[in-house]
C-alpha positions, 0 to 999 in steps of 0.5 A: 708385701707393701702397697704403693700409694698411687695418686691419679690427677686430672683437671676437675676430678670428674672423669679420668682420675675417678675412673682410674681410682675406681679401676684400681680401688680393689687392687691388692698392690695399691692404695689409690686416690684421685684428685683434680688441679682445678679450683673447681675440682670435685676433690682438689689436690692438697699437699697432704695428697702429695705427701701420701703418694709414692707414685703420681699419674697425671693425665696430660703434660699440662698437669705435670707442668702445673704440678711442677710450678705449684707443688715443686717442693712436694715432688722431690722424691715422687715418681710422676708419670704422664699417661697422655689421656685427653679429656674426651672420655666420660666416667668409666667409658670402656675406651678410657678404662682400656687406656688407663689399664694399659698405660698404668700397668706399663709404668707399674711393670717398669717400677717393679723391674726397678725393684723400687718398692715402698718402705713398709 
């Protein structure tokens, strides 16, 4: 079964997106990365990350707006979903983990129901 390449994006790649990457790093359905949009991000988003990704999860609508303005050419065939998770939880906080799992699983279920699997 092919795996989806999933990219998690937040601002500085310190709390939310690294938590999502950690949660899903051993998931057999997914290959995962996390990145940040800020110039001060621990791991900053690159064009190569966007080329790699089948699915992109951003934490806030602001992140989607920034992606669209800075990387429009790389988003044409990518699914981008906003998780609506504010920047108020530390790394691996139990509430953050719960929010990420609930929201990511919701979108993954929708994608599976659409039968849009990545090419092998």
